[in-house]
A tleap script that builds the chain and sets N, CA, C and O, in Angstrom:
source leaprc.protein.ff14SB
mol = sequence {
  NSER PRO GLY GLU LEU LYS GLN LEU LEU LEU
  SER ASP TYR ARG ASP GLN ILE ILE ASP ASN
  ALA ILE ARG GLN VAL LEU GLY TYR ALA LEU
  GLY ARG ARG ILE LEU PRO VAL ASP ARG PRO
  ALA ILE GLU LYS ILE LYS HIE SER ILE ARG
  ASP ASN ASP TYR ARG MET THR ASP LEU ILE
  GLU ALA VAL ALA LEU SER PHE PRO PHE ARG
  HIE LYS GLU THR CPRO
}
set mol.1.N position { 0.599 7.916 26.395 }
set mol.1.CA position { -0.281 8.922 25.782 }
set mol.1.C position { -0.443 8.632 24.406 }
set mol.1.O position { 0.418 7.974 23.822 }
set mol.2.N position { -1.517 9.076 23.786 }
set mol.2.CA position { -1.727 8.955 22.380 }
set mol.2.C position { -0.678 9.530 21.387 }
set mol.2.O position { -0.398 8.987 20.319 }
set mol.3.N position { -0.146 10.640 21.828 }
set mol.3.CA position { 0.774 11.430 21.073 }
set mol.3.C position { 2.176 10.538 21.169 }
set mol.3.O position { 2.882 10.367 20.175 }
set mol.4.N position { 2.466 10.046 22.344 }
set mol.4.CA position { 3.705 9.187 22.244 }
set mol.4.C position { 3.649 7.932 21.493 }
set mol.4.O position { 4.604 7.502 20.846 }
set mol.5.N position { 2.324 7.255 21.608 }
set mol.5.CA position { 2.051 6.207 20.715 }
set mol.5.C position { 2.189 6.456 19.247 }
set mol.5.O position { 2.708 5.613 18.515 }
set mol.6.N position { 1.759 7.535 18.828 }
set mol.6.CA position { 1.890 7.993 17.416 }
set mol.6.C position { 3.361 8.208 16.977 }
set mol.6.O position { 3.770 7.835 15.878 }
set mol.7.N position { 4.113 8.815 17.878 }
set mol.7.CA position { 5.505 9.012 17.511 }
set mol.7.C position { 6.311 7.597 17.603 }
set mol.7.O position { 7.264 7.369 16.858 }
set mol.8.N position { 5.900 6.771 18.468 }
set mol.8.CA position { 6.512 5.442 18.529 }
set mol.8.C position { 6.294 4.601 17.192 }
set mol.8.O position { 7.190 4.000 16.600 }
set mol.9.N position { 5.100 4.655 16.857 }
set mol.9.CA position { 4.589 4.015 15.666 }
set mol.9.C position { 5.188 4.499 14.418 }
set mol.9.O position { 5.561 3.713 13.547 }
set mol.10.N position { 5.297 5.869 14.298 }
set mol.10.CA position { 5.898 6.588 13.285 }
set mol.10.C position { 7.406 6.315 13.066 }
set mol.10.O position { 7.916 6.218 11.950 }
set mol.11.N position { 8.040 6.206 14.187 }
set mol.11.CA position { 9.548 6.146 14.231 }
set mol.11.C position { 9.980 4.598 14.119 }
set mol.11.O position { 10.928 4.266 13.408 }
set mol.12.N position { 9.250 3.701 14.844 }
set mol.12.CA position { 9.688 2.258 14.914 }
set mol.12.C position { 9.000 1.420 13.810 }
set mol.12.O position { 9.563 0.457 13.289 }
set mol.13.N position { 7.900 1.785 13.517 }
set mol.13.CA position { 6.996 0.731 12.644 }
set mol.13.C position { 6.602 1.297 11.340 }
set mol.13.O position { 5.812 0.706 10.604 }
set mol.14.N position { 7.143 2.445 11.035 }
set mol.14.CA position { 6.549 3.181 9.718 }
set mol.14.C position { 6.506 2.240 8.519 }
set mol.14.O position { 5.527 2.224 7.772 }
set mol.15.N position { 7.601 1.432 8.330 }
set mol.15.CA position { 7.802 0.674 6.985 }
set mol.15.C position { 6.635 -0.464 7.170 }
set mol.15.O position { 5.887 -0.726 6.229 }
set mol.16.N position { 6.531 -1.075 8.341 }
set mol.16.CA position { 5.644 -2.117 8.484 }
set mol.16.C position { 4.081 -1.557 8.381 }
set mol.16.O position { 3.207 -2.307 7.944 }
set mol.17.N position { 3.837 -0.477 8.718 }
set mol.17.CA position { 2.515 0.152 8.660 }
set mol.17.C position { 2.205 0.409 7.221 }
set mol.17.O position { 1.124 0.071 6.740 }
set mol.18.N position { 3.202 1.044 6.483 }
set mol.18.CA position { 3.028 1.372 5.067 }
set mol.18.C position { 2.759 0.147 4.245 }
set mol.18.O position { 1.821 0.081 3.451 }
set mol.19.N position { 3.672 -0.886 4.479 }
set mol.19.CA position { 3.408 -2.231 3.824 }
set mol.19.C position { 2.078 -2.780 3.875 }
set mol.19.O position { 1.422 -3.199 2.922 }
set mol.20.N position { 1.716 -2.726 5.218 }
set mol.20.CA position { 0.367 -3.259 5.536 }
set mol.20.C position { -0.682 -2.468 4.898 }
set mol.20.O position { -1.605 -3.091 4.372 }
set mol.21.N position { -0.683 -1.193 4.863 }
set mol.21.CA position { -1.690 -0.383 4.241 }
set mol.21.C position { -1.771 -0.628 2.684 }
set mol.21.O position { -2.852 -0.741 2.106 }
set mol.22.N position { -0.718 -0.693 2.133 }
set mol.22.CA position { -0.526 -0.967 0.605 }
set mol.22.C position { -1.219 -2.442 0.357 }
set mol.22.O position { -1.999 -2.611 -0.580 }
set mol.23.N position { -0.895 -3.410 1.204 }
set mol.23.CA position { -1.422 -4.702 0.920 }
set mol.23.C position { -2.895 -4.838 1.211 }
set mol.23.O position { -3.624 -5.557 0.528 }
set mol.24.N position { -3.296 -4.166 2.192 }
set mol.24.CA position { -4.808 -4.036 2.485 }
set mol.24.C position { -5.650 -3.249 1.322 }
set mol.24.O position { -6.785 -3.605 1.002 }
set mol.25.N position { -5.040 -2.252 0.784 }
set mol.25.CA position { -5.812 -1.494 -0.179 }
set mol.25.C position { -5.743 -2.348 -1.532 }
set mol.25.O position { -6.766 -2.578 -2.177 }
set mol.26.N position { -4.525 -2.789 -1.912 }
set mol.26.CA position { -4.574 -3.506 -3.047 }
set mol.26.C position { -5.297 -4.839 -3.023 }
set mol.26.O position { -5.851 -5.247 -4.044 }
set mol.27.N position { -5.311 -5.503 -1.942 }
set mol.27.CA position { -6.125 -6.747 -1.929 }
set mol.27.C position { -7.646 -6.440 -1.921 }
set mol.27.O position { -8.483 -7.208 -2.396 }
set mol.28.N position { -7.898 -5.380 -1.403 }
set mol.28.CA position { -9.488 -4.909 -1.393 }
set mol.28.C position { -9.816 -4.609 -2.969 }
set mol.28.O position { -10.840 -5.029 -3.510 }
set mol.29.N position { -8.940 -3.925 -3.556 }
set mol.29.CA position { -9.046 -3.429 -4.936 }
set mol.29.C position { -9.189 -4.562 -5.926 }
set mol.29.O position { -9.966 -4.553 -6.881 }
set mol.30.N position { -8.313 -5.594 -5.584 }
set mol.30.CA position { -8.224 -6.822 -6.540 }
set mol.30.C position { -9.271 -7.811 -6.261 }
set mol.30.O position { -9.596 -8.663 -7.089 }
set mol.31.N position { -9.859 -7.691 -4.969 }
set mol.31.CA position { -10.930 -8.626 -4.601 }
set mol.31.C position { -10.338 -10.114 -4.227 }
set mol.31.O position { -11.013 -11.139 -4.325 }
set mol.32.N position { -9.143 -10.078 -3.838 }
set mol.32.CA position { -8.504 -11.417 -3.584 }
set mol.32.C position { -7.372 -11.218 -2.690 }
set mol.32.O position { -7.066 -10.065 -2.385 }
set mol.33.N position { -6.686 -12.252 -2.213 }
set mol.33.CA position { -5.582 -12.159 -1.393 }
set mol.33.C position { -4.386 -11.662 -2.193 }
set mol.33.O position { -4.332 -11.809 -3.414 }
set mol.34.N position { -3.437 -11.077 -1.494 }
set mol.34.CA position { -2.081 -10.741 -2.200 }
set mol.34.C position { -1.275 -11.987 -2.280 }
set mol.34.O position { -1.138 -12.770 -1.340 }
set mol.35.N position { -0.728 -12.126 -3.509 }
set mol.35.CA position { 0.001 -13.270 -3.804 }
set mol.35.C position { 1.537 -12.887 -4.013 }
set mol.35.O position { 1.837 -11.722 -4.274 }
set mol.36.N position { 2.406 -13.784 -3.908 }
set mol.36.CA position { 3.792 -13.379 -4.209 }
set mol.36.C position { 4.090 -12.789 -5.567 }
set mol.36.O position { 5.063 -12.048 -5.708 }
set mol.37.N position { 3.302 -13.085 -6.554 }
set mol.37.CA position { 3.526 -12.434 -7.793 }
set mol.37.C position { 3.080 -10.905 -7.682 }
set mol.37.O position { 3.315 -10.140 -8.617 }
set mol.38.N position { 2.506 -10.521 -6.654 }
set mol.38.CA position { 2.113 -9.030 -6.552 }
set mol.38.C position { 3.261 -8.282 -5.918 }
set mol.38.O position { 3.155 -7.061 -5.802 }
set mol.39.N position { 4.324 -8.885 -5.506 }
set mol.39.CA position { 5.471 -8.054 -4.773 }
set mol.39.C position { 6.027 -6.953 -5.581 }
set mol.39.O position { 6.278 -5.877 -5.039 }
set mol.40.N position { 6.254 -7.160 -6.944 }
set mol.40.CA position { 6.843 -6.020 -7.663 }
set mol.40.C position { 5.907 -4.787 -7.760 }
set mol.40.O position { 6.333 -3.632 -7.762 }
set mol.41.N position { 4.672 -5.105 -7.837 }
set mol.41.CA position { 3.559 -4.028 -7.888 }
set mol.41.C position { 3.573 -3.321 -6.495 }
set mol.41.O position { 3.445 -2.098 -6.426 }
set mol.42.N position { 3.732 -4.117 -5.361 }
set mol.42.CA position { 3.760 -3.412 -4.164 }
set mol.42.C position { 4.923 -2.493 -3.991 }
set mol.42.O position { 4.822 -1.362 -3.515 }
set mol.43.N position { 5.972 -3.010 -4.380 }
set mol.43.CA position { 7.344 -2.173 -4.306 }
set mol.43.C position { 7.238 -0.858 -5.165 }
set mol.43.O position { 7.678 0.210 -4.740 }
set mol.44.N position { 6.680 -0.976 -6.300 }
set mol.44.CA position { 6.382 0.053 -7.172 }
set mol.44.C position { 5.388 1.197 -6.580 }
set mol.44.O position { 5.597 2.406 -6.675 }
set mol.45.N position { 4.320 0.616 -5.980 }
set mol.45.CA position { 3.376 1.529 -5.354 }
set mol.45.C position { 4.045 2.222 -4.157 }
set mol.45.O position { 3.823 3.405 -3.902 }
set mol.46.N position { 4.876 1.447 -3.425 }
set mol.46.CA position { 5.655 1.999 -2.315 }
set mol.46.C position { 6.478 3.145 -2.624 }
set mol.46.O position { 6.604 4.134 -1.902 }
set mol.47.N position { 7.087 2.930 -3.856 }
set mol.47.CA position { 8.044 3.949 -4.251 }
set mol.47.C position { 7.334 5.110 -4.763 }
set mol.47.O position { 7.818 6.227 -4.579 }
set mol.48.N position { 6.202 4.958 -5.405 }
set mol.48.CA position { 5.508 6.131 -5.937 }
set mol.48.C position { 4.842 6.998 -5.039 }
set mol.48.O position { 4.647 8.180 -5.319 }
set mol.49.N position { 4.454 6.439 -3.892 }
set mol.49.CA position { 3.747 7.187 -2.819 }
set mol.49.C position { 4.777 7.827 -1.933 }
set mol.49.O position { 4.411 8.798 -1.272 }
set mol.50.N position { 6.018 7.410 -1.832 }
set mol.50.CA position { 6.966 7.967 -0.877 }
set mol.50.C position { 7.250 9.410 -1.081 }
set mol.50.O position { 7.472 10.158 -0.129 }
set mol.51.N position { 7.243 9.829 -2.397 }
set mol.51.CA position { 7.558 11.326 -2.758 }
set mol.51.C position { 6.496 12.248 -2.160 }
set mol.51.O position { 6.838 13.384 -1.834 }
set mol.52.N position { 5.159 11.823 -1.982 }
set mol.52.CA position { 4.154 12.555 -1.473 }
set mol.52.C position { 3.857 12.331 -0.024 }
set mol.52.O position { 2.766 12.674 0.432 }
set mol.53.N position { 4.774 11.772 0.723 }
set mol.53.CA position { 4.576 11.700 2.129 }
set mol.53.C position { 3.453 10.632 2.512 }
set mol.53.O position { 2.737 10.737 3.508 }
set mol.54.N position { 3.400 9.643 1.633 }
set mol.54.CA position { 2.473 8.534 1.944 }
set mol.54.C position { 1.011 8.864 2.008 }
set mol.54.O position { 0.273 8.140 2.675 }
set mol.55.N position { 0.526 9.934 1.344 }
set mol.55.CA position { -0.905 10.184 1.403 }
set mol.55.C position { -1.837 9.171 0.835 }
set mol.55.O position { -1.566 8.567 -0.202 }
set mol.56.N position { -2.964 8.978 1.528 }
set mol.56.CA position { -3.847 7.952 1.195 }
set mol.56.C position { -4.483 8.199 -0.313 }
set mol.56.O position { -4.703 7.242 -1.056 }
set mol.57.N position { -4.721 9.372 -0.645 }
set mol.57.CA position { -5.111 9.590 -2.134 }
set mol.57.C position { -4.136 9.164 -3.051 }
set mol.57.O position { -4.502 8.632 -4.099 }
set mol.58.N position { -3.003 9.316 -2.814 }
set mol.58.CA position { -1.758 8.864 -3.779 }
set mol.58.C position { -1.795 7.404 -3.709 }
set mol.58.O position { -1.677 6.751 -4.746 }
set mol.59.N position { -1.953 6.826 -2.553 }
set mol.59.CA position { -1.938 5.257 -2.556 }
set mol.59.C position { -3.168 4.729 -3.304 }
set mol.59.O position { -2.970 3.738 -4.007 }
set mol.60.N position { -4.285 5.185 -3.267 }
set mol.60.CA position { -5.341 4.725 -3.991 }
set mol.60.C position { -5.103 4.972 -5.466 }
set mol.60.O position { -5.339 4.075 -6.276 }
set mol.61.N position { -4.683 6.053 -5.814 }
set mol.61.CA position { -4.300 6.372 -7.241 }
set mol.61.C position { -3.239 5.392 -7.720 }
set mol.61.O position { -3.379 4.867 -8.825 }
set mol.62.N position { -2.160 5.108 -6.937 }
set mol.62.CA position { -1.140 4.174 -7.386 }
set mol.62.C position { -1.717 2.796 -7.431 }
set mol.62.O position { -1.236 1.988 -8.224 }
set mol.63.N position { -2.687 2.466 -6.663 }
set mol.63.CA position { -3.202 1.028 -6.758 }
set mol.63.C position { -3.989 0.930 -8.079 }
set mol.63.O position { -3.904 -0.057 -8.809 }
set mol.64.N position { -4.757 1.999 -8.351 }
set mol.64.CA position { -5.591 2.002 -9.578 }
set mol.64.C position { -4.868 2.003 -10.779 }
set mol.64.O position { -5.417 1.548 -11.783 }
set mol.65.N position { -3.669 2.462 -10.844 }
set mol.65.CA position { -2.820 2.431 -11.891 }
set mol.65.C position { -1.840 1.316 -11.951 }
set mol.65.O position { -1.135 1.217 -12.956 }
set mol.66.N position { -1.723 0.449 -10.952 }
set mol.66.CA position { -0.885 -0.777 -10.856 }
set mol.66.C position { -1.308 -1.753 -11.933 }
set mol.66.O position { -2.424 -1.791 -12.451 }
set mol.67.N position { -0.293 -2.525 -12.201 }
set mol.67.CA position { -0.512 -3.578 -13.180 }
set mol.67.C position { -1.523 -4.710 -12.744 }
set mol.67.O position { -2.374 -5.127 -13.530 }
set mol.68.N position { -1.394 -5.178 -11.483 }
set mol.68.CA position { -2.408 -6.176 -11.071 }
set mol.68.C position { -3.951 -5.702 -11.120 }
set mol.68.O position { -4.871 -6.477 -11.383 }
set mol.69.N position { -4.101 -4.449 -10.858 }
set mol.69.CA position { -5.436 -3.873 -10.941 }
set mol.69.C position { -5.956 -3.680 -12.362 }
set mol.69.O position { -7.096 -4.013 -12.686 }
set mol.70.N position { -5.105 -3.147 -13.167 }
set mol.70.CA position { -5.516 -2.826 -14.597 }
set mol.70.C position { -5.731 -4.175 -15.353 }
set mol.70.O position { -6.545 -4.263 -16.272 }
set mol.71.N position { -4.966 -5.224 -14.928 }
set mol.71.CA position { -5.049 -6.476 -15.617 }
set mol.71.C position { -5.667 -7.636 -14.832 }
set mol.71.O position { -5.350 -8.810 -15.025 }
set mol.72.N position { -6.524 -7.251 -13.983 }
set mol.72.CA position { -7.246 -8.314 -13.135 }
set mol.72.C position { -8.284 -9.000 -13.931 }
set mol.72.O position { -8.956 -8.417 -14.782 }
set mol.73.N position { -8.391 -10.172 -13.655 }
set mol.73.CA position { -9.489 -11.058 -14.352 }
set mol.73.C position { -10.693 -11.280 -13.540 }
set mol.73.O position { -10.695 -11.657 -12.369 }
set mol.74.N position { -11.788 -10.994 -14.317 }
set mol.74.CA position { -13.110 -10.961 -13.439 }
set mol.74.C position { -13.738 -12.330 -13.759 }
set mol.74.O position { -13.633 -12.769 -14.905 }
set mol.75.N position { -14.352 -12.993 -12.856 }
set mol.75.CA position { -14.890 -14.389 -13.174 }
set mol.75.C position { -16.167 -14.323 -13.910 }
set mol.75.O position { -16.740 -15.360 -14.246 }
savepdb mol mol.pdb
quit
């Protein structure tokens, strides 16, 4: 059932889902693929949104305040 699937995803795959969401939002905000140099920023974003139960608004704010976003180069 959908409820069981949700519980399974939250219990067994929570970290992978959170990492993927961070990578997708950061990649979209940067307008490029995520590079290995972005790993520290991803970890910092992950730690900053953990306290607020991983809300999407906090994720967007953390990405906007991240070093790669604030220092991105435009062509």
